[in-house]
N, C-alpha and C positions, 0 to 999 in steps of 0.2 A: 651398700654401706660405704661411707668414705674411708679411705685407708687411715690407719692410726697415725701415720706420719703427719697428716694434716693437722692433728691436734697437738703435735710436738710434745708428746708424752702427757703433760699435765698443763693446766692453765693457771696463771697467777691472777689473784684477785686485784682489781684496779684499786680497791680501797685499802687493802692491807699489804699487798705485795706477796702474800703467802700463796704458795702453790697448792692447788687442790687436785687430788687424783683419786677420789673415792675413799679417802682415808677417814672421812667423817661419816656419820650415820646417814646423812642426806645425800641426794644426788649432786647438789651444787650445780656447777655449770657443765657437767659431763654430758655428752650425748647419751641418749637413753640406751643405745645398744652397747656402749662402753660400760655404763653403770650396771647393766644387767650382768655383765661378765665379772665385775669386781666386787659387787656389794656383799657377797658371802664367800669371797675367796680369802682365806686367812693370810696368804702371802702378799696378795696385791692390795689388800686393805688393812691398814693398821687397826682400825676400829673393829673390823670383823674378826681379827685374830683372837679377841677376847672371848668370842662366842662360838666360832666354827672350827672344825677339825680337818686335818688333812692326813693322808697316808701315802707312803712310798712303797712300791713293790720292787724287789731286787731281782729283776729278770735280765739285766744287762751287765754281765761280768767283764767283757772285753773293753779295752780302751785303745785309742789311736794316738794318744800323746802321753808324754810323761811330764808331770809337774813337780817341781822341787818341794812343794808343800804337801804332796799327796803320797800316801802309802795305803793301798787298799788292803783291808783285813777281812777275813771271812771267819765265821763261827766265833765272833767277838761280841760280847755283851756289855763290856764295861767302858767303852769309849763312845763319846757322843760327838761325832764329827762326820763330814761327808766321806764316802768311800768305805764305810764300815757296815757290815751286815752280820747277822747271826746265821742266816741260811739263804741260799739262792733258790729261786722259784722258776718253774715253767710257767708259760702263759696260762695254762689251765689251772695250776695251783694258785696263781695270782688272782684270777677272777673269783675263785672260791673265797679267797681271803678277803677280797674287796666286799663281797656280799656279806660275809660274816661280820666284818668290822662295821659296815654300814647299818647292819641290823642291831648290833650291840651299841654303837655310837651314832645315834640318829642325827647328830649335828655334823657328821662327816659330809663334806661337800666337794672335796677335791681328791682326785687320784693323780699322783705324780710318779713318773719314772725318772730317776736321777742316778742310775748306776746299779751296782757300785763302780762300774766302768763308765762308758759313755753310751747312752741309749742309741745314738746313731752309728756307733760302731757295732751295734747288735740290732740292725733294723728289722730283721724278720721277727725276732722275739718281741721287740718293742711294739711294733705295729699290730702284731697278732694279739698282744695283750690289750691294747687300746680297742681293737675291734670287738673282742669278747666282752669287755666291760661296757662299751657303748650299747651293746645289745641287751645285756643283763641288767644294767643299772643306768638307764638313760638320763637320770637326773643329776648324775655326778659329773662335775667338770673334769676335763682331761688336761693334764699339764706335762710338759716335757722340759727337761734340763739337759743342756749339751755344752760341750766346749766349742762348738761351732765349726770345727774343721770339716765335717761332712754335711753341714747344714744346707748349703745351696743345692745339693743333689737330692734333697728330700722335701723340698718345699711343697710340691704338688701333693705328695702323700700326706704330709702334715695337714694341709688345707682340706683334704678329702677325708680325714679321720676325725673330724669334729674336735680337733685340738685347738682351743682358743687362746692358750697361754703357753709361751715358750720362754725359758730362761737361758741366756747365753752367758757363760763366764768369759769376760773380757778384761784382762789384767794390763794390757798395754796396747798402744797403737804405734809404738816405736820399736822396730825389730831389735835394736841394740839393747834396749831394756828387756825385751822379750827373751833374748838369749840367756839372760841371767835367771829366768824363771822356768824355762822349758828346755831340758837337755835334748829332747828329740821329738819329732812327730813322724807318723807313718801315713803317707799320703800317696795315692795312685801306685800302690805296691812297692813303694820305695821309702827308705828311712832318710829323713833329713835332720840335720843338726845345726846348732848355732843360729846365726842371723838368718840364714836361708830358711830354716824351719820357722822361725818367728815371723818372717815376712809372709810366708805362705799362710800361716795361721791367722794373722791379723787381717789379711786381705779376704780370706774366706769368712771370717767372723763378721766383718762389716758388710760384706756382700749379702750374707744370709740375713742379717738384721734388716737391711733395706728391703729385701724380697718379702720378708714376713710382714713388715709394716705396710707394704703396698697391698698385701692381701687382707689387711684389717685384723691381723693376728696380734694380740697384745704381747709385747716383749719386755721382759725384765732383764736387766744386765747386772750380773754379779761381778764384783771386783774384790780381790783379796789385797788388803793394804799391807805392804811389806816395807817396813821402815828402811830408808836409805837405798831402796831399790826402785820402787814405783810409787812411793807415797806422794811426792810432789807431782809426778807425772799423771796421777789419776784425775787431776783437774782437766787435763787434755783429753783423757779418755771420756770423762763426763761430757765434754763439749762434742766429741765425735759421735757418741751414741745418741745424744739428744738430737743432733742434726739429722740423724738417720731414723728417727721415729721411735726410739725407746720410750716406754711408758713409765718405767721405774728404774732407778739406779740404786743398787744395794752394795755399799762399800762395807766389807766385812773385815774383822781383824784376822791377821795370820794366826793360825794355831800351830805352834812349833815346839811342843814339848819333846825332849829327847826320846822318851819312851814310845812315841808314835813311829819312830824309825824313818822319818822323812829326811831328805837331804838338808833342808833348812833346820830341822830339829836337831840333827846330829852335828851340824857345823856351828850351832850357837846363834843362828839368826833370831833376833828377838821379834816379838810381836809389838804392836803399838800399845801405848797407855790409853786409858779411857779419854783423857783430855785430847790426845793426838787424834784419836778416831773421831771424836765429836767435832773437833775443829775442822777436819777435812770434810766431814759430812756437811757441816754448816757452810763451808766455802763452796760446795758443789750444789747446794740446794737453790733452786731458782724455778725456771719453768718446768723442769723435770723434778718430780717428787723423789726424795730420798727414802728408801726403805730402811727403817731403823729397828725393826722388830724381828729380824732374821735370827734363827737359832742355829744355823749351820748344821742342818739335820743329818742324821744317819740316812743311808740309802734304804732302810727298812722302817723308818719312823712311823709311828701311829699315834694319833690323838691331837689334842690342842698343841699349838706351838709352845715349846717349853716343857712338854711332858712326852713321855714315850711309853706307850702301852703295847709295844710289839711283843713283849714276853707273854701276853695273854693270847696271842694268835699264832703260835708255832704250828707247823704242819701237823704234828701229832694231835694237838688240841683241836685244830680245824676238822679233822676227820671224825671227832666225837660230837661236833656241834650240829644241832638241827637248825639249819639256816632257812629262814622264811622271810624273804625280802618283801617288806611291806611299804610300798611307795606312799600310800595314804598316811600311814603312821608317821613316816619320816617327814612328810609335808606338814602334818599337824604339829609335830614337835618343833620344826623350824619356824612355823608361824608364831609359836610361843616365844622362841628366841628373838624374833623381830620385835615383839611387844616389849621384851626385856631391854633390848637395845634402845628403843624409842624412849622408854622410861629413864634410862641412864643418861641419855643425851639431854632430855628435858630437865632432869635434876641438875646437871652441870650448868645448863644455860640459865636456870633460875638463880643459881648461886652466883654466876658470873654477872648477872644484872646488877648486883650490889656493888660491883666494881665500876659501874658506869661513872665516867668522869674522874675516876681515880687514876692518878699518874705517879709512877715511881720508876726509877731507873734500876731498881733492885731486881735481879733475876737469881734464882737458885735452883738446885737440884734436890729432889727427894726420892727415896727408894720405897718400893711398895712390895709387900709379900702377898701374893695372890695365887689362887688355884684356877682363876678364870672367871668368866662372866662379868668382867669389869668391876669386881668387888674386892675389898680388902678382907680376904677370907682365909689367910694362911697364918699359922703360928710361926713366930720368928725361928724357933728351933727346928721346924720341919721344912723350911723353905729350901728349895733346890736352886732358886734364882730369885733375884729382886728386879722388878721393873723400875725404870728410872724415868722420872718426869721433870721437865723444866717448868718452873712456875714464874709467872710474871703477871702484870695487871691485864695482859691479854688472855690469860687462862692457863690451863695445864696442857703441856705438849709432851707427848711420849718421845723420848730420845734414845732409848736403848734398854738393855738388860744386863745383868751381871750374874753369871753362873757361880754357884758356890757349892761347897760340900755341906751336907746336912749337919747342923750343929748338934742336935740331940741324937744320941746313939744309945738305944736300949734304955731310954728314960734318963740318961745322964748327958750333960753337956761336955763337949770336947774343947778344952781351952785353946789348943792350937788352932782349931777350926774357927773359933770365935775371932781371934786376931786376924785370920785370913779373910773372914767375912767383912770385918771392919775395914781392912785394907781395900776390899773390893768396892765398898760404898763410901770411901773416905772423902769423896768430893761432895757428898750429900749432907744437907743440913738436918734432915730428919729421915726416919724410917717408919713407915706405916705398917702395922701388924694387927692381926686379930687378937693376939695374946703374946705375952713375953714374960720370961722368968726374971727373977730378981737379979741374978748374977749378970746375964748379958745386958740387962737394962742399965745397971750401974756402970758397967764398962763402956757402954755406948755414950752415956752422959759424960763420962770422963774424957772420952775421945771427941766430944763436941757434937755428937750426933743425937738429936732428940728422938727418943722412942715415943711413938704416937699410937696409942691403942684405944682411944676414945671413939674412933670411927669404925670399930669392928663390924664387918659384914655390911658396910655401906659402900656406895659407889665411889670409885677411886677419884675421878675428876672432881665431883662435887665436894668430896671430903678434902682433897688437896687444896682446892680454891678457898674453902672455908678456913683451913689452917693457915694458908698464906695471908689471908686478910687479917687474921689475928696476929700473925707475925709482924706485918707492916704496922699494925696499930701499936704493938709493943716498941717497935723501933721509933715511931713518932713520939711516944710518951717517954722515950729515953730509958725504958726498962731493959732493953738489950741493945747491943751495937752490932750492926750487920757486918760480917767479915766474909770475904771469899774463902773458900776452902781449897785444899790442895788437890793434887791429882789422885787418881785411883788406878789400881791394877786390874787388868783384864785377865781372868783366870785361864791358865794353861793346864794341860794334863788331863788325865782321865777322871771322870766324875766318880766320886765315892758316894754310893747311895746310903740311905738310912738302913740300919740293921733290922 
């Protein structure tokens, strides 16, 4: 197999200039061996994340660096961010959990180890877990997330462990900027600080990325966008990782609420706005595809991206479960998922053909309440997040998501939460829902956001394109005047679930 570096991450279409990296339902121009790795991986394929689930097992508590945006918490159930877990597992407990989840959630396709520390600072536990899972559930893809400091030392083991996907968090390639993000690293039995620490870290990260690419292992690079520290610099990071064979680049917003107890949270470092994040992602998108559907998952997350079912699989509950891993059942279920995916794409393409020859400079954002499967199937008041699509005459493009606190609590709406939700989708012209109450509906209209419920339980892209066509027709007839909307807030703090 050719090394992934030869493909330079993703390829751009000669006709549209848009990069393709398996984010659509079809293979496109990807080599078949790459397509097989990404087609049902919810993190490496935006389209697949509507249909397939992942899980993380928390077997790696130790870490070899300190980040100013990180504070690892244990026995914590109310925060949704990296480094947080409810319970740590042994490799043996982890494999039982994998089998139980895969039996209960047949669309589970990926097991990841992402902490709560760094997997490669806990190599024995990490690779033992992968070994056990590979034997017990050979159909599940294995994924590793690391800060990259120890990565070059474990390339052979990674390649020999059937790990096809590795994520490296790279926030800088300039040690002076890195010194503002990392107080210290622990390398070769010695603690380094400041610019020396950052220089060692970036050298090791880029070396590891090159080595993985040469082995044909797909690499995703995560970068945390920290305004006034590395935001402009991430364009250079993007160029550096693309040139070294990265497959995807995921630029994530800083999570820095004071209650998280991080250095950045306590010193008032703000995160980016929705417009700032999208502008940077747009600037970096080219031959390398930008991942925009990341949920910055907990280290014990279970389920579809955007949901967390880990509370269903605690150690006590696992001991009571009768786990019967049925590979045939799982394959049959996933075959049905593929039929559903094909139907969704065909419906969107049919709707898009009506735009043939249509030209308009208008682009706008819409928010969608969904529980998955690419459908508009969530009540406004029950939504924990809204997925955001950019609409143009080229179609519907997924560009991000907005976490929110659930509006309905015990059957009643919370006014403060409604205004926070509207602030989170303030840049959107419409919000698509399966159902919505009268109070939030009237308030959304007053705020200039159109509530759209006539497409309940229909495919997202098909419905969004149909609505956009109607919108353009109204603009042409002079019934409405198109205006750009303002910026929106990216939610910080711990999520408050429905009662």
